C-alpha distance (Angstrom), angle and dihedral (degrees) to the residues before:
residue distance angle dihedral
M1 . . .
S2 3.82 . .
D3 3.78 120.8 .
F4 3.77 89.4 -110.7
A5 3.79 93.1 52.1
A6 3.80 90.0 46.8
M7 3.82 89.7 51.3
L8 3.78 92.2 50.8
K9 3.80 91.1 47.6
R10 3.80 91.6 52.0
Q11 3.79 92.6 47.7
Q12 3.80 87.9 50.1
I13 3.82 89.4 50.9
L14 3.87 91.5 49.8
G15 3.82 90.6 48.2
D16 3.84 92.6 48.7
F17 3.79 90.5 47.5
G18 3.82 90.7 50.7
E19 3.75 91.4 54.2
L20 3.85 91.3 45.1
A21 3.81 91.2 49.6
L22 3.82 90.4 53.7
R23 3.84 93.8 51.0
S24 3.81 101.3 40.2
Q25 3.80 127.6 76.0
N26 3.78 94.5 -177.5
L27 3.78 112.9 102.0
D28 3.83 94.3 -170.2
F29 3.77 92.6 53.2
I30 3.84 92.3 47.1
L31 3.79 92.7 50.9
Q32 3.79 90.7 49.4
E33 3.81 91.3 50.6
V34 3.79 89.9 49.4
C35 3.81 89.3 59.1
R36 3.81 92.8 44.8
L37 3.84 93.3 50.1
A38 3.82 93.7 41.6
S39 3.83 91.8 54.6
E40 3.74 90.0 45.7
A41 3.79 93.8 48.9
L42 3.89 92.2 50.7
G43 3.68 96.2 37.1
T44 3.81 100.1 -118.6
E45 3.80 133.4 128.2
R46 3.77 95.7 -133.9
A47 3.81 136.6 56.8
K48 3.81 134.7 150.4
I49 3.74 146.4 -179.7
M50 3.78 118.0 -139.2
E51 3.84 113.7 -161.0
I52 3.78 122.4 -154.6
L53 3.79 115.8 -119.9
P54 3.81 102.1 -159.6
A55 3.76 98.8 -169.7
E56 3.76 93.1 50.8
R57 3.83 94.7 37.2
Q58 3.77 87.8 -132.2
L59 3.80 141.2 120.3
L60 3.85 118.8 -127.4
V61 3.82 125.1 -157.0
T62 3.82 90.0 -126.9
A63 3.86 97.4 170.4
G64 3.77 135.8 5.8
V65 3.80 150.2 144.8
G66 3.79 130.5 -136.0
W67 3.81 95.5 25.8
D68 3.86 130.4 129.7
A69 3.81 119.3 -111.9
G70 3.79 114.4 -79.1
I71 3.83 94.0 40.3
V72 3.81 108.5 81.4
G73 3.75 112.9 64.1
E74 3.77 93.7 3.3
L75 3.77 114.9 51.3
R76 3.85 115.3 90.1
L77 3.79 132.4 -173.3
S78 3.82 124.9 -157.3
M79 3.77 113.8 -114.7
E80 3.80 85.9 -136.7
E81 3.84 91.5 65.1
H82 3.78 118.1 95.8
S83 3.78 97.3 -122.1
S84 3.75 129.1 149.7
E85 3.80 87.7 -110.1
T86 3.82 95.3 53.2
F87 3.81 89.9 41.0
A88 3.84 91.2 55.4
I89 3.86 92.0 47.7
K90 3.73 95.3 47.9
A91 3.84 92.5 43.6
G92 3.78 91.3 45.2
K93 3.76 92.2 -142.2
P94 3.86 138.3 88.2
V95 3.79 121.5 -77.5
I96 3.89 123.9 -148.7
T97 3.80 122.5 -168.9
Q98 3.80 115.4 179.7
D99 3.83 94.1 -177.4
V100 3.85 120.0 14.9
S101 3.79 91.3 -159.7
K102 3.81 88.9 68.3
E103 3.78 96.0 43.2
D104 3.82 116.7 120.1
R105 3.78 102.2 162.8
F106 3.81 95.1 77.8
D107 3.77 143.7 -5.2
V108 3.75 122.1 -90.5
P109 3.85 110.5 -126.1
P110 3.84 113.4 -118.4
F111 3.76 93.3 -120.1
L112 3.79 90.2 61.5
R113 3.84 92.6 49.5
D114 3.82 88.8 46.7
A115 3.82 90.1 54.2
G116 3.81 90.1 49.6
V117 3.79 96.8 -114.8
V118 3.72 111.3 170.8
A119 3.87 104.8 166.2
L120 3.82 131.2 27.4
V121 3.75 143.0 172.2
N122 3.75 126.1 -165.8
V123 3.77 140.9 173.9
P124 3.83 128.9 -160.1
I125 3.80 117.1 -112.8
F126 3.85 115.2 -136.6
L127 3.80 127.9 -169.0
P128 3.80 121.6 -141.3
G129 3.77 107.3 -70.4
G130 3.75 94.2 36.7
R131 3.80 99.6 -82.9
A132 3.81 111.3 149.1
F133 3.79 114.9 -123.3
G134 3.79 99.8 177.6
V135 3.76 141.9 -81.2
L136 3.81 136.9 -65.6
E137 3.77 114.5 -144.6
V138 3.75 137.3 -176.9
D139 3.84 116.5 -159.7
D140 3.75 130.3 -165.6
T141 3.81 129.6 -167.3
S142 3.80 92.0 -146.3
P143 3.75 130.0 62.9
R144 3.76 105.5 -85.3
A145 3.77 134.2 -173.8
F146 3.72 100.3 -145.8
D147 3.77 107.8 -166.0
E148 3.76 140.9 -159.8
N149 3.79 91.6 -86.8
D150 3.75 89.9 57.3
V151 3.79 90.6 50.2
A152 3.82 93.1 45.1
F153 3.82 90.3 53.2
L154 3.84 92.4 48.4
R155 3.80 91.8 46.6
T156 3.77 91.9 50.6
Y157 3.79 89.3 46.3
A158 3.84 89.3 51.6
V159 3.86 93.0 47.2
I160 3.79 89.5 53.7
L161 3.78 91.9 43.1
G162 3.72 98.3 53.0
P163 3.85 98.1 68.0
V164 3.82 89.7 40.4
I165 3.86 90.5 54.5
D166 3.85 91.6 46.0
R167 3.80 91.3 51.0
L168 3.87 92.9 47.6
L169 3.84 90.9 45.8
V170 3.84 87.6 56.1
V171 3.83 89.9 47.6
R172 3.79 90.8 47.6
T173 3.83 90.8 49.9
L174 3.82 91.5 48.6
R175 3.77 91.5 47.4
L176 3.89 91.1 49.8
S177 3.83 89.9 46.6
E178 3.83 90.8 48.4
E179 3.80 90.1 47.1
R180 3.80 91.8 49.4
F181 3.78 90.6 46.5
R182 3.80 91.4 47.9
L183 3.81 92.5 48.8
T184 3.77 90.0 45.4
V185 3.77 98.0 50.4
E186 3.79 92.3 41.8
A187 3.75 91.0 53.6
A188 3.82 95.3 44.7
L189 3.83 94.4 85.1
D190 3.80 91.4 156.6
Y191 3.81 88.9 64.1
A192 3.78 122.8 70.7
I193 3.83 106.3 -144.5
F194 3.77 124.0 176.7
V195 3.75 139.8 147.1
T196 3.78 129.3 -136.8
D197 3.80 132.0 -168.0
A198 3.81 128.2 -117.2
L199 3.78 89.2 -76.3
D200 3.81 90.3 52.2
R201 3.86 94.1 -111.2
I202 3.74 116.3 145.1
T203 3.85 113.8 -99.9
D204 3.81 102.5 160.1
W205 3.88 122.5 32.9
L206 3.79 111.7 -176.2
P207 3.83 127.0 -156.5
G208 3.83 91.2 -101.8
A209 3.79 91.1 57.3
E210 3.82 91.1 52.0
A211 3.88 91.6 47.0
V212 3.83 91.6 50.4
F213 3.83 101.9 38.9
G214 3.82 102.4 25.9
W215 3.81 98.6 -129.5
T216 3.84 117.8 122.3
A217 3.82 120.1 -128.8
E218 3.78 89.0 -106.2
E219 3.76 91.6 54.2
A220 3.77 97.0 44.8
M221 3.86 101.1 41.7
G222 3.79 109.9 104.8
Q223 3.73 94.7 13.0
P224 3.86 121.1 120.4
A225 3.75 116.3 -101.6
A226 3.79 86.6 -117.3
L227 3.85 84.4 79.3
I228 3.80 90.3 91.3
F229 3.84 97.2 41.5
T230 3.77 123.0 100.9
P231 3.87 117.7 -104.6
E232 3.83 91.3 -111.8
D233 3.80 92.1 52.2
C234 3.79 91.4 48.5
E235 3.80 89.4 50.9
N236 3.82 89.0 51.7
D237 3.84 92.2 49.1
V238 3.83 92.3 -116.7
P239 3.82 95.1 150.9
E240 3.87 91.9 51.9
R241 3.85 92.7 46.5
E242 3.80 91.8 48.5
A243 3.90 90.9 51.7
E244 3.78 88.4 48.0
I245 3.79 94.4 52.6
A246 3.84 90.4 46.6
S247 3.86 90.5 50.3
R248 3.81 90.9 48.7
E249 3.80 100.8 38.9
G250 3.77 103.0 23.4
V251 3.77 95.3 -115.8
A252 3.80 137.1 35.7
P253 3.80 126.9 -162.0
N254 3.79 116.2 -117.2
V255 3.78 106.9 -163.8
R256 3.81 112.4 146.7
W257 3.74 146.6 86.6
H258 3.80 116.5 -59.1
L259 3.82 135.0 -170.8
R260 3.81 127.5 -113.5
K261 3.82 124.2 -151.2
D262 3.82 90.2 -102.5
G263 3.80 92.2 53.6
V264 3.78 95.7 -106.0
R265 3.85 114.3 134.1
V266 3.76 121.7 -126.8
F267 3.78 127.2 -169.3
I268 3.82 111.8 -128.9
E269 3.77 127.8 -165.9
G270 3.81 109.3 -165.1
S271 3.77 148.3 100.8
N272 3.73 143.1 -106.3
T273 3.78 114.1 -135.3
A274 3.83 124.2 -166.1
L275 3.87 115.6 -126.6
R276 3.75 113.5 -147.0
G277 3.81 131.8 -170.2
V278 3.76 126.0 -131.3
D279 3.79 87.3 -89.4
G280 3.79 90.5 57.6
R281 3.78 95.2 -113.7
I282 3.78 119.9 135.8
R283 3.79 110.8 -98.5
G284 3.78 96.7 175.8
Y285 3.85 143.8 -66.2
L286 3.72 135.5 -78.9
K287 3.79 112.3 -144.7
I288 3.82 120.7 -164.9
G289 3.77 124.1 172.9
Q290 3.80 138.5 162.4
D291 3.75 121.9 -137.7
V292 3.80 103.8 -124.1
T293 3.84 97.7 162.6
A294 3.88 91.2 120.5
R295 3.81 90.7 50.9
K296 3.82 91.8 48.3
A297 3.77 90.2 49.8
A298 3.79 90.3 49.6
E299 3.82 91.2 48.9
K300 3.76 90.1 50.7
R301 3.79 91.4 48.6
E302 3.79 89.4 48.2
A303 3.78 92.5 50.3
L304 3.80 91.8 47.7
L305 3.80 89.4 46.1
M306 3.75 91.8 51.8
R307 3.72 91.2 49.9
E308 3.82 90.6 47.4
V309 3.85 91.7 47.2
D310 3.82 87.8 50.2
H311 3.79 90.4 48.4
R312 3.77 93.4 48.8
A313 3.82 92.5 44.1
K314 3.78 90.5 53.5
N315 3.82 90.5 46.9
A316 3.83 90.4 49.7
L317 3.81 92.6 47.2
S318 3.85 88.7 47.7
V319 3.79 88.8 55.1
V320 3.79 93.0 45.6
N321 3.80 88.9 49.1
A322 3.79 91.5 50.9
A323 3.78 90.6 46.6
L324 3.77 90.3 55.4
R325 3.76 93.5 48.6
L326 3.79 101.5 42.2
T327 3.80 105.0 30.7
R328 3.74 110.9 110.9
A329 3.84 123.5 -166.0
P330 3.81 134.8 164.1
D331 3.81 92.0 -122.9
L332 3.83 142.1 11.2
P333 3.87 96.1 -98.5
S334 3.74 91.7 53.7
Y335 3.76 90.4 47.2
V336 3.80 92.0 51.2
R337 3.85 92.7 47.8
A338 3.84 91.2 51.7
I339 3.83 92.0 49.9
E340 3.79 93.5 44.5
G341 3.81 90.7 50.2
R342 3.77 93.4 55.0
V343 3.79 93.6 44.7
D344 3.75 90.9 48.1
A345 3.79 89.6 54.4
L346 3.73 90.3 57.3
V347 3.87 91.4 45.8
R348 3.82 91.3 52.6
A349 3.78 92.8 51.2
Q350 3.86 90.6 46.7
T351 3.83 89.1 50.7
L352 3.77 93.4 50.1
L353 3.82 91.2 49.8
A354 3.82 93.7 47.7
A355 3.80 90.3 51.6
D356 3.79 90.0 58.9
R357 3.81 93.5 41.6
W358 3.81 92.5 -108.4
D359 3.81 90.8 -62.1
G360 3.84 92.7 130.4
A361 3.78 133.9 -82.9
D362 3.80 133.4 -94.5
L363 3.82 111.3 -113.1
L364 3.74 97.2 -140.6
T365 3.79 92.4 49.7
L366 3.81 90.6 48.6
L367 3.84 91.5 51.3
R368 3.76 92.9 48.6
G369 3.79 92.7 47.5
E370 3.80 91.4 53.2
L371 3.84 97.9 40.8
T372 3.75 99.3 44.2
T373 3.83 90.4 62.8
F374 3.88 85.8 69.3
F375 3.77 96.8 46.4
D376 3.81 133.3 93.1
I377 3.83 97.9 -143.3
E378 3.80 94.4 -167.8
A379 3.80 91.2 54.5
G380 3.82 91.0 52.3
D381 3.80 93.9 -112.8
E382 3.79 91.3 144.7
A383 3.86 89.4 70.3
R384 3.74 88.7 63.8
V385 3.83 92.8 72.5
E386 3.80 121.9 66.7
A387 3.82 119.7 -165.5
V388 3.78 119.3 -175.9
G389 3.77 130.9 169.1
P390 3.81 147.3 98.2
V391 3.75 123.3 -67.4
V392 3.83 108.0 -79.3
R393 3.73 127.9 -179.1
L394 3.73 114.0 -155.8
P395 3.77 116.9 -144.0
A396 3.83 114.9 -104.4
G397 3.83 91.7 -109.8
A398 3.84 92.1 50.7
A399 3.80 100.5 51.8
Q400 3.85 100.6 79.3
P401 3.79 95.9 43.2
F402 3.87 90.8 45.9
G403 3.83 90.7 47.4
M404 3.83 90.7 52.4
A405 3.78 90.4 49.5
I406 3.81 92.6 53.0
H407 3.82 90.1 46.3
E408 3.75 91.5 55.0
L409 3.82 92.3 48.1
A410 3.86 90.1 48.5
T411 3.79 91.8 46.5
N412 3.75 91.6 52.9
A413 3.84 90.7 46.3
M414 3.79 90.7 54.1
K415 3.82 93.0 48.6
Y416 3.75 102.6 38.3
G417 3.82 113.5 -5.3
G418 3.83 144.9 46.6
L419 3.80 97.0 -25.3
S420 3.80 97.2 45.1
T421 3.87 93.0 81.1
P422 3.79 129.7 50.5
G423 3.79 92.6 -117.2
G424 3.74 98.6 45.2
R425 3.81 123.5 114.5
I426 3.74 141.6 -169.8
A427 3.83 125.1 -146.6
I428 3.76 116.4 -163.0
S429 3.83 122.2 -173.9
W430 3.78 134.3 164.2
V431 3.83 142.3 -179.4
K432 3.74 136.9 -166.3
E433 3.80 117.1 -132.9
G434 3.75 144.5 152.4
E435 3.86 137.4 64.5
P436 2.90 138.4 -97.3
T437 3.85 90.0 2.5
E438 3.76 112.0 44.8
M439 3.82 116.4 -137.5
L440 3.72 128.3 -159.3
R441 3.81 113.1 -145.3
L442 3.78 113.4 -168.9
R443 3.84 124.5 -174.9
W444 3.86 118.9 -160.0
V445 3.86 112.3 -168.6
E446 3.81 123.7 -178.0
S447 3.78 124.5 -162.9
G448 3.82 139.7 166.8
G449 3.77 93.7 38.7
P450 3.77 128.1 117.7
P451 3.87 110.7 -52.7
I452 3.79 113.0 -96.8
E453 3.76 113.8 -135.6
A454 3.84 97.1 -178.8
P455 3.74 140.6 -9.9
P456 3.83 114.1 -85.8
E457 3.78 114.2 -87.0
K458 3.83 92.6 -141.1
H459 3.78 130.9 45.5
G460 3.80 111.0 -131.8
F461 3.78 128.0 -152.2
G462 3.84 91.5 -88.6
T463 3.81 91.2 57.1
R464 3.85 91.3 46.9
V465 3.87 90.1 49.2
L466 3.75 91.0 49.5
D467 3.73 92.4 49.4
G468 3.82 93.3 43.8
T469 3.75 95.2 49.4
V470 3.72 97.0 45.0
R471 3.79 99.6 40.7
G472 3.78 100.3 26.3
Q473 3.78 105.2 36.7
L474 3.83 103.5 21.5
R475 3.78 94.4 33.8
G476 3.72 91.7 -135.6
T477 3.81 137.9 116.6
V478 3.74 132.9 -98.0
S479 3.83 129.9 -169.0
L480 3.83 126.0 -171.6
V481 3.79 119.2 -160.1
W482 3.91 118.7 -178.7
N483 3.78 103.8 -153.5
A484 3.79 118.7 -178.5
S485 3.80 89.3 -106.2
G486 3.77 95.1 51.0
L487 3.79 147.0 -66.6
V488 3.82 120.6 -44.8
C489 3.81 113.4 -164.3
E490 3.85 122.7 -174.9
I491 3.72 119.2 -165.4
A492 3.85 124.3 -173.4
V493 3.89 118.8 -176.1
P494 3.83 132.3 163.7
L495 3.84 115.2 -109.7
T496 3.80 92.1 -154.4
Q497 3.78 112.3 102.1
R498 3.68 118.8 -115.1
P499 3.82 116.1 -108.6
E500 3.81 93.5 -104.9
M501 3.76 90.6 54.7
V502 3.78 98.2 52.4
D503 3.84 112.3 120.3
A504 3.76 90.1 3.9
A505 3.91 90.1 131.8
């Protein structure tokens, strides 16, 4: 081929490459085509591009033609080695070797010798701004007198290639960023993310928005952002005011109750950010919000629980205070025992509630807990008490007052009634009845104790506590009948929690 024909062919190759570079957005494909066209233009079987990996201080064979498997995309050279490639990059100018066996400027990498490379020519590739990208090299397995025309072609090729690589690196980075963003927002199902246009109509509805609000993308697209606002907020122009604030200040908080497709309300903590074009005009709005409904419910339960704990603590302290003031005893040890017993009853109920996370207390468990403190288990005293009834769960607010009431009945039975004699017994039974408000009706019957000739003339502290807890705190009723055979006490209390105790668990 004449020199003129070779020049025309190379010009054609450069022109074809320019058109290809304008059409393609794939850097790997472009680099591979560069190697193919360079080897074709210089009439060799091998060509390669080695890319600089700055962090690793290495050169990677990132593209190439004519090489065995395991070279392209895998082989690396240390930048510290004195190869023709590192020599060209450091020198910043082309390198020609007509016979590598006579080369003394640098070392020939083993993979070139193994491939039978005898001659080579390479040029460094620089990106706009002068940053080195790597080196373009053409290799031949025969002695070859590469000349200035070969170098001029490769240099021209590298000059054209630099901006192309720079543009495609930006494209690649943008694509990777877009892909990371897409994967991130698609995985963030706890976050409702969507975009609206300048008129606040939905243009992009991401998976998180569908997961939080229930509408599919097909259903949401084109709808106003007010779609997710509550009716009262729409009536008060909240969506419009929020967009106005975002337009004026750049971002507007969006922390309020919203509406799902199924009508359920969800509490969202988020923001509405104005999106502006290069001309500063509003192009739309980016809305991001996290569904914190569960947290809000937990905070509400915690607040209610704290109020309920405070309420019960004050009640307990009031009972303790009354016990200290009204308890009468012949001596200090008896006084201490009476006080300790009543305080311990409160503690046992508190412990039972805490074990069930303040979700209420099982009636039978509460009864056993109070009564067993009066029994001598080894003597078989536990058999002297019979407790029969259905499963009943006392509301959290009723457990402590009910436990105190049972304690007072048991204390009285130990001192004067069915548990004060070896043959005495207590029979406890209960039922649930009534709609819509369930009532617990408990009957306490003592027998075998000392005969009762008449009801007591005075009501002691225990009777006043019993009456105060059942009537005052439990809002129930209590009746005491002193039969000759023993005390009969009937207690009726509602099992429905009082309004201030709802959601206290």
